[in-house]
N, C-alpha and C positions, 0 to 999 in steps of 0.2 A: 503493500500500500503506499508505504513512504517513497519507494522509488517511482511509482506511477504519478503520485502527486508533484513530485519533483520534474519529472518528464513533462507532465501537463503544464506546471508554471512556466517551465522553460519554453514550451510552444507558444504560449501566451506571450512570454517575453519576446521571442523572436518577432512578434509583430508590432512590438512598440516603437522601434526605429523608424520603421516604415511609416506608421502612423504620425510620429514627429515630424517627418519630413513633409508628410502633406498638410501637417499643421504649420509648419513654416511657409509653405507655398500658399496656403489660404489667407497669410497676412496681408499681403499687397492686394488682393482682390476684397478683402474686407475694408481696407483702406480706401480704395478707390470708389467702391460701390455703397458701402456703409451696411452690406449685408453679412452679419456676423453668425448667422445660423450654422454654417458648415465649420466655422472655428470653435463654437461653443459644442456642436455636436463631437467633433474630434476630442476637445478638451476632456469631455464627459466619458468618452469611450476609454481614453488613456486612464482616467481616473480610475474608471470600473475596473480595468483590467490590471492596474497596479494593485488595487485593493485586494482582488481576487488572487493575484500573485502572491502577497503578503500573507493572506490566510492559507493558501496553499503551501509556501515554504514554510511557514511555521509549523503546521501539521505534519508536513513531510520530514521536516529536520526532527521533530519529536518522535515520530514513527521510527526514523533510522536510527536515532539513537537510542530507543527503547530495544530495538531489534539488535543493534551491536553489542549493548550491555547485556541483553539475554544470551547473546552466542558466547560472549565473555564467560558470564555464568556457567554456561552449559560446557564449555570447553575445560573449564577450571574444575569442575563436576567430574568430568572424564577423566581428567588427568589425575586428580585426588582418588578416585575409585580405583583407576587402574594402578596406582602407587600401592594401595593396599594388597593387592593380588600378587606382587612382586615378591621374589624370595629374599631370604636375608643375603644371599651372596650378593644380589644386585646393589643393596644398601652398603655392603662391605667395601665395595669399589667405587662407590659414588659418594661424593661429599654432601652434606645437607644444604650448604649455602648454594650449590649447583642447582639441586632441586628445587629451593625456595625461588632462585632467579628464574628459572624456567616456568614454574609455577604461577608467578607473578607478573614480573616484568616483561616476559616474552609474551604472555597471553595478553597483557595491556598493550603491546605495541601491535599486535594483531587486531585487536578491538579498535584501536585509533585507526588503523588502515581502513578496516570494515567502515567505520563512520564517515571517513573521507572519501573512499573510492567511488561512491555513486555521484559525488559533484564532478567527478572527472568525467564520467559518463555523460551527464547533462552537459557539461562544458563542450564535448566533443560533438554531441548531437546539436548544440548550438552554433558551434563552427561550420558543420555541414548545411544548416539552413541559411546561416549568414552568407556563406560562401555561393550558394546557389543565387540568393538575392543579388549579390554583389556583381556576379558574372552576368546576371540578366539585364543589371542596368548599364555598365559599361565594362566590356571585356578586357580592354587594355589598362584600365585603371585598376580593375580588380587583380590582373596578374602582377601588375606593379605593387600593389599593396602586399602580395603574398611572397614576394621574391626572397625574402629571409626565411621562410617556412623549412626549404630542403636543409639550410645550414643548421637550423635550429634542431631538426630532427637526427642531424647527423651528431651533434654534440650531445642530445640527450642520451643517443645510445652510448656514446663514449662515456658520459656521466654513470650512467646506469653500470657499465662494466667496472669501472673505478671505484663504485659505491659499494657493491655487494660484499667484497673483503672486507672494507672498512667495517661496514655494519656487522658482518658475522664477528669480527674481531673483537668490536665494542662490546656487543653482547656476552661474548666470551669472559671478555676482561670484568665486564660488570658482576659476572658470576664468580669470578676469583676474589673480587672483593668482597661479596657477599658472604663467601666461605670465611674469610678472615674475620668479618665484623661479627658472624654469628658465632664463631669460637670464642671470641674476646668477649661477647656478652654472656654466653652460657658459662663460660671458664672465669668469670670476673673474681670470684672468691678464692679462686686457686691463684689468680694473677696478683692479687692483691696480697695474699698471705706469704707470697714470695717476693714480693715488692719488684715485680717484672712489667711495670706498665710501660716503661719506654721500650722495653724490648717488643711487647705486643704492638705498641703504635708503630714502631719501625718494621715489625714484620708486615704490617698494612702499607709502609711506604712504597714497596716494590710492585705489589699489583695495582695501588692507585697511580702509581707514576707511568705504568704501562698502559694503564686506562688513559690517563691523560694525554699519552704521546699518541694513541690512536685517535682519541677525540681531535686533538690539534692537526692531525693528518686529514680527516673528516672535515674539519673546518677551511683548510687550505684548499681542498678538492671544491667544496660548495662556493668558498669566498670567489672564486675565479669563474667557475662554470654558471652558477646562479644568475650573477648580475649580467654576464655574456648572452645567456639565452633571453633575460628579460629585455636587454636593451637592444637585443637585435630585432626584437618586435617593434621597437620603437621606430626604427628604419622605414617600416611600412607607412607608418603613421605621416612621417615626414614627406613621403612620396604622394601620400594621398592629399595632404593639404596643398602641396606645390603644384602637383599636376592636376588635382582636382580643382582647384583654385581657377586655374587656367583654362580649364574645360567649362566652368561656369562663366568666366569672362567671355568665352568665344560662344557661348550660348549653345554648347553641346548637350550639357546635362542642366537641370535646374539646381538653385541653391538647396531646396528642401532635400534632393537627392543626395546631394554631398554631405549635408548634415546626416542624413540617415546611413550614408556610406561610411563615414567616421564612427558613428555608434555600433554598426557591424563589424567594423575592424577591430574595436575593443572586445565584441564577442569573441572573434577570431583569436584576438592575442591572450585573451583570458587563460585559456588552457596553458600557453607557452609561459605566462608569466610564474605559474605555479608547478609548471612541468619539472622543474629540477627538485623541487621540495617534494613533490608527490613521488618521484622516482627514489629520492632516498629514503621516504617513508615506506615504500612499496620493497624497496631491498632489504629493509631492515625487518619489516614483517615477514618477508621469505625466509631470512634467515632464522627469525623467530620462530616460524613454523617449522623448519627442519630440525631445529634443536626440542621442539615439544614431540613432533612424530618419532624422534629418536626413541624417547622414553614409552611412547604408545605402542612402538614396534617392539620394545623388549618383551619378551615372552618369559614368564615364570618357570623356574626350574621345579617348582612344587605345584603341581596342579592337580585337580581331582580327576580320577577315572572315570569314563562313561558309566560304567558299572560299579559305583562307588558303594561301599557298605556303610549304612548308617546305624549305628547302634545305640539304642534307646537306654540301657543300663549295663555298666561294667561291673564285674566283680573285681576288677583290679589285677589280675595276673600279668607280669610283665615278662618279657623274654627277650634277650639278646643273644644272637647266635652268629657268631664268626664274624664280627662286625669289622669292617675296616673303613676309615675314614681320614681324610688329609684336608688340611686348610693350604691353599695355594701351593698344592703339591707337597706339603710337608707333612709326612704321615703323623697321625696324632693317636688313632687306634688300631690295633694290629691284632685282628682275629680276637677281639672282645666277645667273651660268653658269659652270661649268667641270669639268673631267674629270680624273680620276686614273686612270693606267693600273696594271693588276695589277703588284705588287711594287714600285712606284714609291714613293719618299719625297718628299712635298710639305710644304714649310713655307709657313705663312700667316703673314704678317705686317700689322701696321696700328697704327694709333693706337688708344689706350683708347677703346671705345665704338664700334669701327668694325664690330663684328659677328662677330668670330672665334670666340668661344665658343658664339656662337649658332648657327653652322654646325655644329659638332660636336653640340649638342643635337638639330639636325633630324636629322643623319645617324643619331643613335643612337635616333632617333623619340622623344624625350623629350616634344616637341612636334610638331603637325602643320603642314605650311606652309599659309599663307593662299591662295597661288597658285603654279602651276608643280609641278615632280615632282622627287624625289629617288630614284635607282635605284641598286642594286648588283648587278652582273653583269647589267644589262638588267631587273632586277625592281623595280618600285617597292616602296618600303620600306613603304608603306600596304597593299601585297597581302601582304607577308611576316607571318609570326607575330611577334609582338613579343620572345616568348623566343628564338625562332630567331634574329632579328636580333641581338640581345644577346649570344647564345652567339658570333656571328661578329665583332661588332664592340666592342672593349674600350677603355675609356678610362682613362686615368692623369691624374688632376687636380693642379694645384699644391699643394693642401692634402688629399692622400689621407685618407679616414676610416679609422682603425684600431679595431676591435672590442676591446673590454676582454677580451681571451682571449690565448693563447700567441702567440708569434712565428710559430712551426710554422703555427698555424691561420690567423692572418691571411693569410700567403702562399698556403695552399693553400685559401683560401675560394672561389674559382672553380672549384677541383677538389678537392674534400674527399678523393677517393680517391688524391690523388697520395702517390708513394712519398717516404721521406724523402730518397732519392737526388736525386729530381727537385726537391725543395724547396730542397736545398742547391745545386744546379745554378743555379736561379733567382736565389737569393740571391747566388750569385758573380757571375752576369751582371749583376746590379744593383749589384755592389760592397758588398755588405750583409753578407756572410759573416764577415768579419773582425770587424766591430762586435758582431754577433750572438753570436759566440764569447767576447768579453769581457763580455757581460751575465752577471748572477749564476747563470741556469740554461739559457745557452744558447738554443737554438730553443725551449724550454720556459717562457721567462720572460714573464710577463703584462706586457703593455704598460700596463696602467691604462685608464681611460676616455678613448677617443678617440687613444690613444698618446701622451698628453701626459708620460709618463716618458721619452719620446724627444725628441730634437732634430728641428727642422723638417726638416733634411736626411735624417736617418735615417728618418722617416716617408716621405719622399719615394722612397727607396730601397727600402723594403718595399713601397710602392705599385708601384714598377716590377717588381719581383720577382712580385707578385701577378699582374700582367697578364701578365708573359712566361709564367707557369707554364700558363696556359690555352691559349697558344698561337693566339692569335686571325688570322683571315684579315685584319682590318682593324685596326691598332693606333694610337690616337689619344693623343698626348703633349701635354697642355694645360699647358705651361709646368712639365713634370714635374721639371725639374732646376733651378728657381729658387732654392732654399734650400740647394743642394749645393754644397761645396768645388769650386772650378774644376779642382783636380787630380783629385779624385774623379771629377767630371764627366768629364773627359778620359778616365778607364779606362773609365767607364760607356759613353760614347760609342764608345770601341773594341770594347767587347762588343757594343754596338748593332750596329755596322756589319756583325758576322756574321750577325745575325739579321734586319736590316731588309730584305735582299734576298729573303727568304724570304716577305714579306707586303707589303701595301700598309701604308704609315704616312703619318699626317697628323700633323704638328709645328705647334703654337701657340707660337711662341718670340719672345723678347726678346733672348736671349743670341746674339752672333754665333756663338760656339762650336756652339751648337745648330743655329743655320740653316745652318751649314757641312754637316750632315749630309744635308742635302737634295739630291735631284737637280734639283729646281725649285721655285722661289720664287714664291708668288702674293701680290702687294700689294693689301691691302684697305682701301677708303676709303670710310666712309659707306655701307657695303652693298653696294658695287660693286666688281669685280675691276677695278683699273686700269692692271696691269702684271703680266707674268708672264715669268720667265726664270731664269738662274743668278745668283749673286751677282755675277759680274764684269758681266754684262750689266745687270743692274740699276742698279749704280753708275755704268754709263757713260751710260745711257739715260734712267733714270728719277728724277729729282732728288726726288720726294716719299720715294723708298726711302731715299736719304740722310737725309733729314730724321727719318726713323723711327729709322735707326741712333744720328743725332746725338742721341738723346734721352737716350742712356745717360749717366750723370753721369761726371765725370772721376774720382772716387772708385772707382766699378765698374770702370772700365777699367784703373786702377791695381790694383786687387785682382785682375784676371783676369790681368794681366801677372805679378804677384808669386805667382800660384797661388791667390790668393782665400782664403777662410775660409768654413767652414760655419756657417749662423746658428744662434743658440741659440734655444731654445724662447721666451724673453724677446723677443729680437729678432725672432723670427718672429710673435710676437703682436702686437709693436708695429707691425711692417709691415702686419699684418691690420687693425688698428686705423686706420691712416692711411687704407688703401685705404677702409675703411668710411666715415671722414670726407669722403674726397675723392669718394666715389661712384663707380659704375660704369656708365656709360651705355650701356656694351656689350649690357646685357641690361634695363637700366631696371627691375630686380626691387627696387631701393631704393625707387623711386617706388611700387611697388604693395606692397610691405611698410609703407612709412610711412603709406599711405593705408587700411591694414586697420583694421577696427573691433575693438576688444579683445574684444567679444562679438558672435557672430554674431546679429542683432537678431531677435528673436519667434522662436527656433528651437523648434518644437513646441508652439506655443501654440495651444489649440484657438479657434476664431472667437470664442466667445461670451465668452472671457477676455482676447481681445486689447485691448478698451478699458480694462478694469481694470488689465492689466499695464503698458499704455502712461502710463495716469495714474499709477501708481505710480514709474515712471520718471521722469516730469515732476517729481515731487514730490522726487525724491533730491538731496540737496545736492551741489554740485560738488566741493568738498574741494580746489580746484585750488591753494590756497595753504599747504596743512598740509605741516609738516615733522615728521619724527620726532626727540623729544629725549630723551637718557637722563639718568636722575638715578638713580645708586645707591642713595641714600637712600630714594627712591620705591618703587624696584624691591624692595628689601629688606624694607621694610615691607608691600608686597603680599604676598610669599613668606613673610612670617612670620605675616600674618593667615592665608592660605590654610592653613599648617600647622596653626594653632590650631584652624580650622575642621574640618580633617581628623581631629584629635586628639578634638575633640568628638563628632564622627560615630562614631568608633571607640568611645569611651566608652560613647555612648548604645547601639550595638549591643552591647557586652559586658554593660550594665546588663539589657537585653531578655533 
């Protein structure tokens, strides 16, 4: 509807110059005869057409804006929905900032182009109608006015080829900046804890400088070609007034025809005045579309089979048979086999990097095994529906992710229909009820981004409550109480003991107090089960089990004996930083992350543009030694100059 209205108003607009020409020609007869009827009639018609054009343009612009924004929303929904279908291996190799950039700024670029593109269509139609009129009035004058069009077309094609590599690289460098900003914002507690503010600022300097470099190159191109294209069209105007004026003097055409001719010439020139800008926007949209479709074309490694099995209720039997798995071709599990009986509680202990967390990721089918099989109640997890499997298998991680909503909503995340009574019951079982009641708004307290308004131990307790409320058949606790006060942990364990015998539970544990909850303990070493038994049996028969327990520091043991203390948010952040520095060979994700390119290379580039884009990247300076330095005087001077410039612009607009 919007395009139809714009085309209709364009066709009405095409008639206006011809009517104005007739209006000019009607002035002299009206002066000589005193008959103004024709003059008044033409003025009335022009006024009515202009009013109808205004209404049509307003409604058409509104409809186009509405449609383009709806397309933006739909495309963003498609991208977000597709992201949720992708496997963890995709997110291991793709940085968050890249995804945010593509899902936001790239989609916005496409929306802007969709909003403006119909205007180019109507301008081209106006060009066609105007050209027909001009050729019908005077062939030679029309051709003279269009003399610059072939040159403008050639320059436009040249501009398009120059613009695409710059547009693609601009989008890629914006994503690089988004990656650093995202990490700096999310890791601000760690940054401040280690006084590394300037280091992080300087990390941003390199991608920011690269972005600035490519933007300046874009400005260089547009600063030359856009004015050239625009001013070439002025050449036609000069020829029309000079040659057309002579034709009027010679009596070959009427003055009104010359006036109409110049107005139609403006219609012809209009597409070319905006052509350079439109081409740059089109190329940016094309590059953005390529980057978005690269995500949409990504196929998840974890997919449901056509004949997937949907299990309504699980007993909780778990079986690993000869399981092999590797991260980035680095073997982690090597022929792992073990079984867990229904309602049994099993603890898995091992050195850092032995593969403990990998086991639970495979059980939840975040990844598929390379060899062997994992089954639940005799059903291979690869045969089960992924959502159905996740409904029955729930994890509580050592650092639970909390959403920036209320405590109540975070606990009930897996069961939004849970009653307040059930939420409180789960919170009490996790020993979270008392501290929740002490917060400003109780269960309605907003926890802030990622729950950082709470301590590490409080977040862990909410994570446990969130898992308990869904009542899973298989519960996995991955160091879920590592940041909790030992006395509070003892109370949680007391509550858990009443619940664990109703479900199968797998514990990834370092604390002896947590290990003691298990009916059986599996000792994992270099991806293989080397021993199985109770705590007493393993202490007696397996020296490596004793070595694992002896890794606990004297300070930790003393704190446990004294009752321990719950880690503050700062201490928890420091521990996270130390773990990051030391690395976690358990899943080898650090190596994967460190090897990732900041920009996914050549995403969405047409083959004919690949060489030009590659050549542009090779010309790009490295900026490896650049640092950001702050000068208050320089900053104030720049702000002052910007303020003066804005004042001058406002004054110029006022005088106009």
